[in-house]
N, C-alpha and C positions, 0 to 999 in steps of 0.2 A: 547395033542391034538393040532395039528398044525393049525387047522382052527380058534382057539381062539387067535392066535398071530396076532395083528392088524398091525404090521409093514409093510408088503408088501401090504396089502389090503387098508390101509389108504393112502399110496402113490398113488396107482392106482385110488382110489376114488378122491383124490384131483387133480390129473393130468387130469382125464377125465372131471371133472367139470371146470377146467381151460380151457380145449379145448372147452367145450360147451358154456362157457361164453365169450370167446375172439375170437376164430378163426371162428367158425361156423356162428355166427350172421353176421359177416362182409361178408362172402361168400353168405349168403342168401339175405341180404339186397342189395348186389351189383348185384343181378340177374336182367336182363332186359327182359321185356316181348316183344315178337315179334309182338303181336297184341295189339295195344292200345285200351282201351275201348272207344266206341263211345257213344255219348249222345243220348238217346232215346227220342222220342217225348212224350209230356205229355198226348196226346190223346190216350186213350186205344182202341185197335181194337175191333170191334163188333164181338162177337162170332157167328159162323155159327151153325145152328141146325144140329144135326146128322141125317144122312139118314140111318135108320135101315132097312136092306133089308128083314127082316122076318115078317113084318106086313103090 
């Protein structure tokens, strides 16, 4: 039964985890956002009542 032979699958598993832990985080952390978040005011806006047209 060839699926029980761990030799090729163990190498694939280790190589994929090596990629996930070394290459991908550096690419994700190096991403720059085009729109920087702005500070919102601490004052909450007053909600407007809804105009229900059917009553």
